C-alpha positions, 0 to 999 in steps of 0.5 A: 370466813375469808378462806371459804370465800378465796376457795369459792373464787379459785373454784369459779376461776377454774371452772372458767379456765376449763370452760375456756380450754373446752371451747378451744379445744372444740373450735380446734376440732371443728377446723380439723372437720372441715378437712375430713370427709363428712363420714368421718366428721360425723364419726368423729363428732362428740355427743351432745349432752341432753341437759344443755341444748346447743345448736347442731355444728354446721358440717362442712360440704365435702368438694368433690374434683371430677376425675379426668377420663383415662387416657390410652395409657391408662386403659384397665388391663381387662380391655388389653386382655380382651384386645389380645384374645381377639387376634388369638381367637382368629389365629386359632380359627385360621389353624382350625381351617388349615387342619381341615384343608390338610385332612381333606387332602390327605383323605383324597390322596388316600382315596385315590391311591387305593382306587388306582391299585384295586383297578390295577390289580383288577387289570392284572387278574383279567390278563392272568384270566386271559392267559390261562383261557388262551392256554387251555383253548387249544387242548380243549378241541383235540384234533383226531390224528386218524379216522376209525375204519367204522368212519371211512366209507369205500368204493371198489371197482374191478378193472382187472378183467377177473369177474367178482374180483371187486365183490371179493375184495369188498367182503374183505373190507367190510369184515374189517369194519369199513363201509362199502357205499358202491361196488362196480366195474372200471376200465382195465388198470395195470395194478391196484390203485387207491384214490382219496378225498383231499380233505381226509388224505391226512386222516386215512392212516388206518386205511393205508395200513389195511390196503397195503397189508390186503392189496399190496398198495403203499402209496395214494395214487391220486385225488378222488373226485365225483364221489361221496366216498372217503376213498375208492380202490381200483382192482387192476390186472 
Protein backbone atom coordinates (compact mmCIF):
# COMPACT_ATOMS: atom_id res chain seq x y z
CA UNK A 1 0.00 0.00 0.00
CA UNK A 2 2.83 2.32 0.87
CA UNK A 3 4.59 1.50 -2.37
CA UNK A 4 1.46 2.37 -4.31
CA UNK A 5 1.25 5.76 -2.59
CA UNK A 6 4.89 6.46 -3.32
CA UNK A 7 4.38 5.63 -6.93
CA UNK A 8 1.42 7.97 -7.16
CA UNK A 9 3.34 10.77 -5.50
CA UNK A 10 6.31 10.30 -7.82
CA UNK A 11 3.97 10.27 -10.82
CA UNK A 12 2.41 13.53 -9.68
CA UNK A 13 5.82 15.09 -9.23
CA UNK A 14 6.94 14.02 -12.66
CA UNK A 15 3.74 15.39 -14.15
CA UNK A 16 4.40 18.70 -12.40
CA UNK A 17 7.97 18.75 -13.73
CA UNK A 18 6.79 17.98 -17.21
CA UNK A 19 4.22 20.76 -17.04
CA UNK A 20 6.79 23.24 -15.76
CA UNK A 21 9.24 22.23 -18.48
CA UNK A 22 6.60 22.69 -21.14
CA UNK A 23 5.76 26.13 -19.73
CA UNK A 24 9.44 27.11 -19.80
CA UNK A 25 9.67 25.97 -23.40
CA UNK A 26 6.56 27.97 -24.31
CA UNK A 27 8.03 31.11 -22.73
CA UNK A 28 11.29 30.58 -24.62
CA UNK A 29 9.46 30.14 -27.92
CA UNK A 30 7.40 33.30 -27.29
CA UNK A 31 10.63 35.26 -26.80
CA UNK A 32 11.96 33.86 -30.06
CA UNK A 33 8.72 34.76 -31.84
CA UNK A 34 9.09 38.41 -30.83
CA UNK A 35 12.20 38.65 -33.00
CA UNK A 36 10.62 36.81 -35.98
CA UNK A 37 8.22 38.29 -38.58
CA UNK A 38 4.54 37.81 -38.05
CA UNK A 39 4.21 35.24 -40.83
CA UNK A 40 6.97 33.02 -39.37
CA UNK A 41 5.48 33.39 -35.88
CA UNK A 42 2.14 32.18 -37.14
CA UNK A 43 3.74 29.29 -38.97
CA UNK A 44 5.87 28.22 -35.98
CA UNK A 45 3.15 28.63 -33.32
CA UNK A 46 1.98 25.25 -31.90
CA UNK A 47 -1.54 24.09 -32.53
CA UNK A 48 -3.88 24.83 -29.64
CA UNK A 49 -5.58 21.72 -28.35
CA UNK A 50 -9.34 21.85 -28.52
CA UNK A 51 -9.80 20.03 -25.25
CA UNK A 52 -8.38 22.77 -23.04
CA UNK A 53 -9.29 26.31 -24.15
CA UNK A 54 -6.42 28.69 -23.79
CA UNK A 55 -6.15 32.31 -24.71
CA UNK A 56 -4.34 32.95 -27.98
CA UNK A 57 -0.79 34.17 -27.66
CA UNK A 58 -0.22 37.81 -28.11
CA UNK A 59 1.58 38.31 -31.39
CA UNK A 60 4.13 41.11 -31.51
CA UNK A 61 3.60 43.78 -34.17
CA UNK A 62 6.56 43.86 -36.59
CA UNK A 63 8.38 47.11 -36.67
CA UNK A 64 9.16 48.38 -40.16
CA UNK A 65 12.11 50.63 -40.66
CA UNK A 66 11.68 53.18 -43.53
CA UNK A 67 14.09 52.65 -46.38
CA UNK A 68 16.06 55.77 -47.25
CA UNK A 69 15.69 57.15 -50.79
CA UNK A 70 18.33 55.96 -53.23
CA UNK A 71 21.31 58.19 -53.54
CA UNK A 72 22.67 59.13 -57.00
CA UNK A 73 25.28 56.40 -56.56
CA UNK A 74 22.52 53.84 -55.82
CA UNK A 75 20.31 54.61 -58.91
CA UNK A 76 19.09 51.47 -60.65
CA UNK A 77 21.04 50.08 -63.55
CA UNK A 78 18.00 50.50 -65.84
CA UNK A 79 18.19 54.29 -65.55
CA UNK A 80 21.88 54.31 -66.39
CA UNK A 81 21.19 52.13 -69.43
CA UNK A 82 18.46 54.53 -70.57
CA UNK A 83 20.82 57.48 -70.05
CA UNK A 84 23.44 55.70 -72.16
CA UNK A 85 20.91 54.92 -74.88
CA UNK A 86 19.84 58.57 -75.31
CA UNK A 87 23.22 59.90 -76.59
CA UNK A 88 23.59 56.75 -78.69
CA UNK A 89 20.28 57.49 -80.43
CA UNK A 90 21.35 61.10 -81.00
CA UNK A 91 24.64 59.90 -82.46
CA UNK A 92 22.85 57.47 -84.80
CA UNK A 93 20.53 60.29 -85.95
CA UNK A 94 23.49 62.54 -86.75
CA UNK A 95 25.21 59.76 -88.69
CA UNK A 96 21.99 59.11 -90.62
CA UNK A 97 21.64 62.79 -91.55
CA UNK A 98 25.30 63.00 -92.60
CA UNK A 99 24.85 59.92 -94.79
CA UNK A 100 21.81 61.45 -96.51
CA UNK A 101 23.67 64.72 -97.18
CA UNK A 102 26.68 62.86 -98.62
CA UNK A 103 24.40 60.78 -100.85
CA UNK A 104 22.70 63.93 -102.19
CA UNK A 105 26.08 65.56 -102.89
CA UNK A 106 27.36 62.49 -104.73
CA UNK A 107 24.19 62.24 -106.83
CA UNK A 108 24.35 65.96 -107.68
CA UNK A 109 28.01 65.73 -108.72
CA UNK A 110 27.28 62.68 -110.88
CA UNK A 111 24.33 64.39 -112.59
CA UNK A 112 26.39 67.55 -113.22
CA UNK A 113 29.24 65.55 -114.75
CA UNK A 114 26.84 63.63 -116.98
CA UNK A 115 25.18 66.88 -118.12
CA UNK A 116 28.54 68.49 -118.89
CA UNK A 117 29.71 65.49 -120.91
CA UNK A 118 26.45 65.32 -122.87
CA UNK A 119 26.68 69.03 -123.76
CA UNK A 120 30.30 68.62 -124.81
CA UNK A 121 29.38 65.65 -127.00
CA UNK A 122 26.58 67.68 -128.64
CA UNK A 123 28.99 70.54 -129.39
CA UNK A 124 31.51 68.14 -130.91
CA UNK A 125 28.78 66.55 -133.05
CA UNK A 126 27.63 69.98 -134.24
CA UNK A 127 31.18 71.00 -135.12
CA UNK A 128 31.67 67.78 -137.11
CA UNK A 129 28.41 68.31 -138.99
CA UNK A 130 29.35 71.93 -139.73
CA UNK A 131 32.74 70.87 -141.05
CA UNK A 132 31.13 68.27 -143.32
CA UNK A 133 28.69 70.82 -144.68
CA UNK A 134 31.48 73.30 -145.38
CA UNK A 135 33.38 70.68 -147.35
CA UNK A 136 30.33 69.57 -149.32
CA UNK A 137 29.02 73.03 -150.22
CA UNK A 138 31.72 73.95 -152.82
CA UNK A 139 31.16 70.71 -154.72
CA UNK A 140 27.36 71.07 -154.65
CA UNK A 141 27.31 73.81 -157.30
CA UNK A 142 30.10 73.12 -159.80
CA UNK A 143 31.01 76.01 -162.08
CA UNK A 144 31.00 75.12 -165.82
CA UNK A 145 34.39 75.54 -167.46
CA UNK A 146 32.94 76.50 -170.87
CA UNK A 147 29.63 77.26 -172.56
CA UNK A 148 28.37 74.92 -175.20
CA UNK A 149 27.71 76.12 -178.80
CA UNK A 150 23.94 76.11 -178.21
CA UNK A 151 24.41 78.50 -175.25
CA UNK A 152 26.36 81.11 -177.29
CA UNK A 153 24.70 83.78 -179.40
CA UNK A 154 26.58 85.64 -182.26
CA UNK A 155 26.49 88.82 -184.30
CA UNK A 156 28.22 88.58 -187.71
CA UNK A 157 29.07 91.86 -189.52
CA UNK A 158 30.70 92.33 -192.92
CA UNK A 159 33.56 94.88 -193.01
CA UNK A 160 35.42 93.31 -195.95
CA UNK A 161 33.54 95.03 -198.75
CA UNK A 162 32.71 91.66 -200.31
CA UNK A 163 28.99 91.22 -200.75
CA UNK A 164 27.42 88.20 -199.02
CA UNK A 165 30.49 87.42 -196.92
CA UNK A 166 28.60 87.85 -193.58
CA UNK A 167 25.71 85.60 -194.67
CA UNK A 168 28.13 82.91 -195.79
CA UNK A 169 30.00 82.89 -192.43
CA UNK A 170 26.70 82.98 -190.52
CA UNK A 171 25.52 79.81 -192.21
CA UNK A 172 28.75 78.03 -191.27
CA UNK A 173 28.45 78.87 -187.56
CA UNK A 174 24.72 78.15 -187.53
CA UNK A 175 25.45 74.64 -188.78
CA UNK A 176 27.92 74.20 -185.90
CA UNK A 177 25.09 74.93 -183.41
CA UNK A 178 25.52 78.62 -182.59
CA UNK A 179 22.57 81.00 -182.33
CA UNK A 180 22.85 83.84 -184.91
CA UNK A 181 20.89 86.87 -183.71
CA UNK A 182 22.15 89.50 -186.22
CA UNK A 183 23.76 89.70 -189.69
CA UNK A 184 24.86 93.12 -191.04
CA UNK A 185 27.54 95.41 -192.37
CA UNK A 186 30.33 97.30 -190.61
CA UNK A 187 33.00 99.81 -191.52
CA UNK A 188 35.88 98.49 -193.53
CA UNK A 189 38.23 96.64 -191.23
CA UNK A 190 41.64 95.13 -191.69
CA UNK A 191 41.54 91.45 -190.84
CA UNK A 192 38.88 89.45 -188.99
CA UNK A 193 38.10 90.51 -185.42
CA UNK A 194 36.29 89.01 -182.38
CA UNK A 195 34.62 90.95 -179.59
CA UNK A 196 33.14 89.10 -176.57
CA UNK A 197 30.99 89.90 -173.51
CA UNK A 198 33.30 90.61 -170.58
CA UNK A 199 31.17 88.47 -168.24
CA UNK A 200 31.48 85.43 -170.53
CA UNK A 201 35.08 85.78 -171.64
CA UNK A 202 36.26 82.85 -169.52
CA UNK A 203 33.44 80.60 -170.80
CA UNK A 204 33.96 80.92 -174.53
CA UNK A 205 36.71 78.38 -175.05
CA UNK A 206 34.61 76.45 -177.59
CA UNK A 207 33.97 79.62 -179.62
CA UNK A 208 37.68 80.50 -179.64
CA UNK A 209 38.52 77.10 -181.06
CA UNK A 210 35.90 77.41 -183.80
CA UNK A 211 36.80 80.99 -184.92
CA UNK A 212 40.47 80.06 -185.04
CA UNK A 213 39.70 77.09 -187.27
CA UNK A 214 37.13 78.78 -189.56
CA UNK A 215 38.29 82.44 -189.63
CA UNK A 216 41.91 82.30 -188.49
CA UNK A 217 41.18 84.45 -185.39
CA UNK A 218 43.63 83.50 -182.60
CA UNK A 219 42.71 86.02 -179.89
CA UNK A 220 39.99 88.37 -178.62
CA UNK A 221 40.14 91.84 -180.16
CA UNK A 222 38.17 93.62 -177.40
CA UNK A 223 35.04 93.77 -175.21
CA UNK A 224 31.55 93.74 -176.71
CA UNK A 225 29.34 96.71 -175.84
CA UNK A 226 25.86 97.80 -176.85
CA UNK A 227 24.64 94.30 -177.65
CA UNK A 228 22.85 91.32 -176.07
CA UNK A 229 24.93 88.74 -178.01
CA UNK A 230 27.62 86.65 -176.40
CA UNK A 231 30.12 87.66 -179.07
CA UNK A 232 30.49 89.67 -182.34
CA UNK A 233 32.49 88.65 -185.40
CA UNK A 234 33.60 91.35 -187.86
CA UNK A 235 34.90 90.19 -191.22
CA UNK A 236 37.72 92.36 -192.62
CA UNK A 237 39.68 92.69 -195.83
